[in-house]
N, C-alpha and C positions, 0 to 999 in steps of 0.2 A: 504493501499501499503504499504508495506516494503522502511521506511526508514534509510541509513545505518549513522552509527552518526563515519563522519570521522571530517577534522580539530583536531583536538583537541590540549593541553597550549601546549606541546614540536611539537608538529609538526611544529601548527603556529607560533613557536621561529624559528624553523629551515626554514619553506619555506620564511621568512621577510630574515637569514641570507642568506639564498643562493639564493632567486631573490628577493633583493632590492626594483629595480624597473623593468620594463618592457625592452627589448632591442629595439636600436632606430630605426630598420626599421620595428616593432609594433608595436614599442608607433605613429610614425610618420601613419601609414597603416592604425589604426581604427583613427588618426586623421582627416584622409579627410575625416569621413564622420559626424564626430562628427561637422565642418567648414560648414560642407553645410544643416547641422540641420539644419528644420524649427521652429524648437517646439524645446518642453524638451525631455533629453537622462534621459533613461535606461543601468544600468550595475547589468541587473541579476546575481547573483555567484560573486560577486566583493569581496571578501578578505578580501585581508587584506590593499584593497584601493591603487592597485602599477600604474591602470591606472585609476579608482577615484579620486584621491587626486590629483596628475598635471594640468587630464583634469581641477579639480574643480576651482583651480588657476591659469588657466588657462582665466574662468572666462565665462566658461559653464554651462548649464541651468541641471546640472545631478542631478540624484538622482540613488537609490543603498541599492543591500539588497543582504543577504547571508544568511544562512542556521548553522553556522556557531559564535555559540557566543565569542568565544576563536577569531576566524579569527575579527568578528565585534569590538570587543575588542581594536585588537591591531593598526586595521585603526581607532576609535575614540583616542589613546594614543597621534598617531602619527597627529592627525587633531588636538589635542588639541595645540601640543611643535609649533602648527602654523596661534594659531587665527584660526583653518576656521572653521566653524560648518557643518559639511556634514548633506546632505537629505537621510540616508542609514536605514534600520529594518531591523532586522529577520526574516525569514519567507522560505517558502521551495517553492519554484518558483509554484506547485501545489493549491501552496493554495491563492497566491497574488491577492486581489480584482481589477477587470477589470474598475470603477469609473474612473479611474485616464488615462489616454492617452497618448502614447508618439510617438516622431515622427522618431525617433532613436532607436534601441534597438538593442546593443550589448555584444556579450560573445565571452570575449576571450581566451586564453589560450585553446582550446581543451575540455573548462571545460563542453562543451554539453556533453559528451560522457561517461561522470558522473552517465549519463539516460542508464540503461541497456536496460530491454525490450522493447516493440514495442509501449506495453500498455499506460505506462509512458512514448514514448517515441512521442507517440501521445499524450497525455494529455497535455506534457508541451507546444509543436506545434504549442498548439488551443491554450491554456492561452497565448505564446507573440503575434501571430495573434490577441486576440481578445485586447492583451493590445498597438496595435498599432493605427495610426491613418487612414486614407483612404491617400494612399499614400506614408506612413510611411513604413518603410526601416528597416529589419531587417537583422546583420551581424554577421557570425560565422562561425569558423576554425574544423574541424574535427578532424580524425588521420584514416587515409587509414589500408586496411587492409595488408598492406604492413609498417607498420608502428614499428616491429615486435621487441622487445630486441634481444640485436647483443647475448648477456649471458645468456640462461635460467636453476634456478637447481645453477647458484654459489651465493654466499652474497658482496657487494659489499658496498661499503660507504664513506661517506664524515665525516668532520667536523666540525666546528669552534669552536674557544676561545669567549664568552661573553664580556660586559666591566668588570664583577664578578667576569671575571680569567677563572667561571668555562670554564669548552667544550661541547657542546650540541652535538649530535652523529647523523648519520638516517645511516639505514643500511639497503640496499632492497634485495627482493630475489622473481625476477623473476622467473612467477612460464608458464609454454607452455597453450598457450591458447584455449582457449577452447570454443566453440559455438562464437563467434566471440571478445572473449570477454577478457581481455589483465590480467591480476593478478601479482599483488605486495604483496610479507609479509614488509611491510615495521618497521620497529623497532628501535624507538627513544630514546635514554638514555640520561641522564643529566648529568653527570659525575663532581666531585669535587678531583682531585686528581687522586688518587684510588679507590673512593668511586663512584660508582654508586648510586643518592642519590634517581631517579626516573624513569623508564620508562613508554613506553607507545606505546603497535602495535596497529598498522592498519593494518587491507586489502584489499588493495586497488585496485579498479575496476574500468574500462573503457570498453566501445565498442565500438570496431574498424569496420568501414563502406567499405562493399560493393562498384566497383565504380557505380552510378546510384544509388544505394540504399534509399539513403535521395532525390536523386534529387522526388522518390516517393514520400517519407513521404512530401516533403514541400506540390506538385503537390494536395498529396490529403488532405490539411489539409486547402488548399485554395488557395496557393500564384502562382502567377501565371508568371511573370516576377521573371525568378529567371538565377543567374547567376557565374556560377563557378571563380575560378578566385585562381594560382597560389599562394602556400604562402611566404610571403606576398606583391608581387609583382603587383599593379593594370596593371600591361602591358603587363602579364603571366601569362597562360590556362595553367592548370592543365596537367603535363602528367596521362597517369591509372597509374603509376606506385611510385607520390607521397605519400610518406609518411602523409603530412597532405595539404588538401583542402578547402577552404575559399567559403565560399556564400553570395552571395550579393540578397537579396528576396524583393520587393516590395508586398506588400498591394494593 
């Protein structure tokens, strides 16, 4: 199975500068599920820990993993400053052993959309299903076909100044949607005054879902109690044209 290399060093630095913490709304949304969990909690694809670390600080029994060693290093560095000892490891979701079971598994930030082909998507859903305890909950969000970029074929960018005075910049080029896959070429650059010190290129892709497409996949895997929620408000049912949809699934 093709496993792309994403989230390298400069990407990770920019990610932490651009999104250091989860939004208050999304943090509270997933907190609702953690507060109700009756056992261990797992965050696959936990990245640099912008959800996992504050939840850990709040006393939740949470573990996580990610396929990017750069993301995990950033997570460990942040935890060291806070004197926290997180239970996290490096692994792809497909390869996680099913010895330990979890009462709650959650994947925020539409990270599940990084799985592109149907075979891989089913494999990952089956793995999550097998990692859940009976009666356990899986919560995640996905992007829909309406989450298309405003401008295609136009470079855009952001830059942040680091503590050492260097600039870290990300330039992105959204490409036309093909086969329900959104593709963005990302160029990360570390700049020292007028000199580009380092460059990283990334071919970033996510799958966009048609209405009810994910519903059918979840049912095929074995989830029987499936609820769709507007992002990220428990009181609202999503419209057919929402950019993001949250799924709450019971085993």
